[in-house]
C-alpha positions in Angstrom: -61.7 -84.7 -39.3 -62.0 -83.1 -42.7 -58.9 -81.4 -44.2 -60.0 -77.8 -45.2 -56.4 -76.5 -45.6 -56.9 -75.3 -49.1 -60.1 -73.4 -48.2 -58.4 -71.8 -45.2 -55.4 -70.7 -47.3 -57.8 -69.2 -49.8 -59.7 -67.2 -47.1 -56.4 -66.0 -45.5 -55.3 -64.7 -48.9 -58.6 -62.8 -49.2 -58.0 -61.1 -45.8 -59.7 -63.3 -43.3 -56.8 -62.8 -40.8 -57.1 -60.5 -37.8 -54.7 -59.0 -35.3 -54.2 -60.7 -32.0 -55.5 -58.0 -29.8 -54.9 -59.7 -26.5 -51.3 -60.5 -27.5 -50.7 -56.9 -28.6 -52.3 -55.5 -25.4 -50.0 -57.7 -23.3 -46.9 -56.6 -25.2 -47.8 -52.9 -25.0 -49.2 -53.2 -21.4 -52.4 -51.4 -22.3 -56.1 -52.6 -22.1 -57.4 -54.7 -25.0 -60.2 -52.1 -25.5 -57.5 -49.4 -26.2 -55.9 -51.6 -28.8 -59.2 -52.4 -30.4 -60.2 -48.7 -30.5 -56.9 -47.7 -32.1 -57.0 -50.5 -34.7 -60.5 -49.6 -35.7 -59.5 -46.0 -36.1 -56.5 -46.9 -38.3 -58.9 -49.1 -40.4 -61.4 -46.3 -40.8 -58.7 -43.8 -41.8 -57.5 -46.3 -44.4 -54.1 -46.6 -42.8 -54.7 -50.4 -42.5 -56.0 -51.7 -45.8 -56.5 -55.4 -44.8 -55.0 -58.2 -42.9 -53.4 -61.2 -44.6 -51.6 -64.3 -43.5 -47.9 -64.5 -44.5 -47.2 -67.9 -46.1 -44.2 -70.1 -46.6 -45.1 -70.6 -50.2 -43.3 -73.9 -50.5 -45.4 -75.4 -47.7 -48.6 -74.4 -49.5 -47.4 -75.7 -52.9 -46.8 -72.3 -54.4 -43.0 -72.3 -54.3 -42.4 -71.1 -57.8 -42.1 -67.4 -57.8 -41.7 -65.2 -60.9 -41.5 -61.5 -61.6 -43.2 -60.7 -64.9 -42.2 -57.5 -66.7 -44.9 -56.5 -69.1 -44.8 -54.1 -72.0 -48.4 -53.0 -72.9 -49.8 -52.0 -76.2 -50.2 -48.3 -77.0 -54.0 -48.6 -76.8 -53.7 -49.6 -73.1 -51.7 -46.4 -72.2 -54.9 -44.4 -71.7 -55.9 -46.5 -68.6 -53.1 -48.6 -67.2 -54.9 -49.0 -63.9 -57.8 -50.7 -65.5 -55.3 -53.0 -67.4 -53.4 -53.8 -64.2 -56.5 -54.3 -62.1 -57.7 -57.0 -64.5 -54.4 -58.8 -64.0 -54.6 -58.4 -60.3 -57.8 -60.4 -60.1 -56.0 -63.7 -60.8 -55.2 -65.6 -57.6 -51.7 -66.4 -58.7 -50.8 -62.7 -58.8 -49.4 -61.5 -55.4 -48.6 -58.0 -56.5 -49.0 -55.6 -59.5 -47.1 -52.4 -60.0 -47.5 -49.8 -62.7 -44.0 -48.4 -63.3 -41.8 -46.2 -65.6 -39.0 -47.2 -67.8 -38.9 -50.0 -70.4 -41.8 -51.9 -68.8 -45.2 -50.5 -67.8 -46.4 -53.3 -65.4 -44.6 -55.7 -63.1 -46.3 -58.8 -61.6 -45.2 -61.0 -58.8 -46.6 -64.4 -59.3 -46.7 -67.5 -57.1 -47.6 -70.9 -58.5 -46.7 -74.5 -57.8 -44.2 -75.1 -60.5 -43.0 -74.3 -64.0 -46.0 -76.1 -65.6 -48.5 -74.0 -63.7 -46.5 -70.9 -64.6 -46.6 -71.9 -68.2 -50.4 -72.2 -68.0 -50.6 -68.8 -66.3 -48.7 -67.3 -69.2 -50.8 -69.0 -71.8 -54.1 -68.1 -70.2 -53.5 -64.8 -68.5 -50.3 -63.0 -69.7 -50.9 -63.8 -73.3 -54.0 -61.6 -73.4 -54.6 -58.8 -75.8 -52.9 -55.6 -74.9 -49.6 -57.2 -73.9 -46.8 -56.7 -76.5 -43.9 -58.3 -74.6 -43.0 -60.0 -71.4 -39.8 -61.0 -69.6 -39.9 -63.5 -66.7 -37.4 -63.2 -63.9 -37.5 -66.4 -61.7 -36.8 -65.9 -58.0 -34.4 -68.5 -56.8 -34.7 -67.6 -53.1 -36.4 -64.8 -51.2 -34.3 -63.4 -48.4 -36.4 -60.4 -47.4 -39.7 -58.7 -48.2 -41.9 -56.4 -46.3 -43.4 -59.6 -44.6 -40.4 -61.9 -44.2 -36.9 -61.3 -42.9 
Protein backbone atom coordinates (compact mmCIF):
# COMPACT_ATOMS: atom_id res chain seq x y z
CA UNK A 1 0.00 0.00 0.00
CA UNK A 2 1.26 3.50 -0.85
CA UNK A 3 2.31 5.87 1.92
CA UNK A 4 0.36 9.11 1.40
CA UNK A 5 0.99 10.50 4.88
CA UNK A 6 2.55 13.75 3.66
CA UNK A 7 -0.38 14.40 1.31
CA UNK A 8 -2.89 13.72 4.09
CA UNK A 9 -1.10 16.06 6.49
CA UNK A 10 -1.11 18.79 3.86
CA UNK A 11 -4.86 18.36 3.24
CA UNK A 12 -5.64 18.32 6.97
CA UNK A 13 -3.72 21.59 7.36
CA UNK A 14 -5.86 23.10 4.59
CA UNK A 15 -9.07 22.23 6.39
CA UNK A 16 -9.99 18.79 5.07
CA UNK A 17 -11.13 17.65 8.49
CA UNK A 18 -14.76 17.36 9.52
CA UNK A 19 -16.65 16.99 12.79
CA UNK A 20 -17.66 13.50 13.81
CA UNK A 21 -21.40 14.05 13.70
CA UNK A 22 -22.42 10.57 14.86
CA UNK A 23 -20.07 10.79 17.84
CA UNK A 24 -21.37 14.26 18.79
CA UNK A 25 -24.98 13.09 18.44
CA UNK A 26 -24.32 10.16 20.75
CA UNK A 27 -22.63 12.40 23.34
CA UNK A 28 -25.44 14.99 23.28
CA UNK A 29 -28.19 12.36 22.89
CA UNK A 30 -29.80 14.13 19.92
CA UNK A 31 -30.36 13.00 16.32
CA UNK A 32 -27.49 13.33 13.82
CA UNK A 33 -29.69 15.51 11.63
CA UNK A 34 -30.01 18.04 14.46
CA UNK A 35 -26.23 18.15 14.87
CA UNK A 36 -25.74 18.50 11.12
CA UNK A 37 -28.30 21.33 10.87
CA UNK A 38 -26.74 23.26 13.77
CA UNK A 39 -23.20 22.84 12.46
CA UNK A 40 -24.24 24.08 9.00
CA UNK A 41 -25.93 27.07 10.65
CA UNK A 42 -22.77 27.93 12.60
CA UNK A 43 -20.70 27.62 9.42
CA UNK A 44 -23.09 29.86 7.46
CA UNK A 45 -23.01 32.51 10.22
CA UNK A 46 -19.22 32.44 10.16
CA UNK A 47 -18.94 31.23 13.76
CA UNK A 48 -17.04 28.17 12.50
CA UNK A 49 -14.36 29.29 10.09
CA UNK A 50 -12.87 25.89 9.24
CA UNK A 51 -11.93 22.50 10.58
CA UNK A 52 -8.35 21.49 11.06
CA UNK A 53 -6.53 18.50 12.43
CA UNK A 54 -4.47 19.08 15.56
CA UNK A 55 -1.00 17.60 15.14
CA UNK A 56 1.74 16.38 17.40
CA UNK A 57 4.31 18.39 15.43
CA UNK A 58 7.19 16.15 16.46
CA UNK A 59 5.48 13.15 14.90
CA UNK A 60 5.08 14.92 11.54
CA UNK A 61 8.67 16.20 11.53
CA UNK A 62 7.76 19.80 12.37
CA UNK A 63 8.93 19.81 15.96
CA UNK A 64 10.90 23.07 15.84
CA UNK A 65 8.59 25.89 16.88
CA UNK A 66 9.53 29.55 16.87
CA UNK A 67 7.73 32.80 17.52
CA UNK A 68 9.03 35.52 15.21
CA UNK A 69 8.60 39.12 16.33
CA UNK A 70 8.71 41.42 13.31
CA UNK A 71 9.23 45.14 13.05
CA UNK A 72 8.00 46.44 9.70
CA UNK A 73 9.23 49.37 7.65
CA UNK A 74 7.30 52.63 7.74
CA UNK A 75 6.08 52.15 4.15
CA UNK A 76 4.25 48.97 5.26
CA UNK A 77 2.28 50.78 8.00
CA UNK A 78 -0.43 51.85 5.55
CA UNK A 79 -1.58 48.26 5.00
CA UNK A 80 -0.28 45.88 7.67
CA UNK A 81 -2.99 43.32 6.83
CA UNK A 82 -1.68 42.97 3.28
CA UNK A 83 1.83 42.55 4.64
CA UNK A 84 0.74 39.94 7.21
CA UNK A 85 -1.45 38.10 4.67
CA UNK A 86 1.57 37.60 2.42
CA UNK A 87 3.49 36.03 5.30
CA UNK A 88 0.50 33.84 6.20
CA UNK A 89 0.60 32.15 2.77
CA UNK A 90 3.70 30.16 3.70
CA UNK A 91 2.94 26.63 4.95
CA UNK A 92 5.47 26.91 7.78
CA UNK A 93 3.45 29.74 9.33
CA UNK A 94 0.84 28.49 11.81
CA UNK A 95 -0.42 31.90 12.91
CA UNK A 96 0.04 35.59 12.18
CA UNK A 97 -0.99 38.40 14.50
CA UNK A 98 -0.85 42.15 13.95
CA UNK A 99 -0.13 43.75 17.30
CA UNK A 100 0.82 46.90 19.16
CA UNK A 101 3.99 47.72 21.01
CA UNK A 102 7.58 47.36 19.86
CA UNK A 103 6.66 44.74 17.24
CA UNK A 104 3.98 45.02 14.56
CA UNK A 105 3.63 41.35 13.57
CA UNK A 106 4.12 38.05 15.39
CA UNK A 107 4.43 34.74 13.54
CA UNK A 108 4.24 31.25 14.95
CA UNK A 109 6.32 28.97 12.76
CA UNK A 110 6.65 25.16 12.72
CA UNK A 111 9.48 23.52 10.78
CA UNK A 112 11.54 20.35 11.07
CA UNK A 113 14.68 21.80 12.64
CA UNK A 114 17.01 24.79 12.93
CA UNK A 115 18.26 24.32 9.36
CA UNK A 116 14.74 24.58 7.97
CA UNK A 117 14.10 27.60 10.17
CA UNK A 118 17.26 29.23 8.85
CA UNK A 119 16.02 28.67 5.28
CA UNK A 120 12.63 30.11 6.25
CA UNK A 121 14.31 33.25 7.62
CA UNK A 122 16.53 33.55 4.54
CA UNK A 123 13.73 33.06 2.02
CA UNK A 124 10.67 34.53 3.73
CA UNK A 125 11.43 36.70 6.72
CA UNK A 126 14.31 38.55 5.09
CA UNK A 127 11.94 40.09 2.54
CA UNK A 128 11.69 43.79 1.82
CA UNK A 129 9.63 45.66 4.38
CA UNK A 130 10.98 43.91 7.45
CA UNK A 131 13.42 46.04 9.41
CA UNK A 132 14.10 43.77 12.39
CA UNK A 133 13.18 40.35 13.79
CA UNK A 134 13.62 38.52 17.04
CA UNK A 135 13.12 34.78 17.26
CA UNK A 136 11.80 33.16 20.41
CA UNK A 137 12.27 29.39 20.31
CA UNK A 138 9.62 27.31 22.02
CA UNK A 139 11.19 24.64 24.19
CA UNK A 140 7.92 22.87 25.06
CA UNK A 141 4.27 23.72 24.54
CA UNK A 142 2.12 22.97 27.55
CA UNK A 143 -1.15 24.51 26.46
CA UNK A 144 -2.74 26.13 23.43
CA UNK A 145 -6.30 26.51 22.29
CA UNK A 146 -6.00 23.02 20.80
CA UNK A 147 -3.86 21.09 23.26
CA UNK A 148 -3.93 20.81 27.05
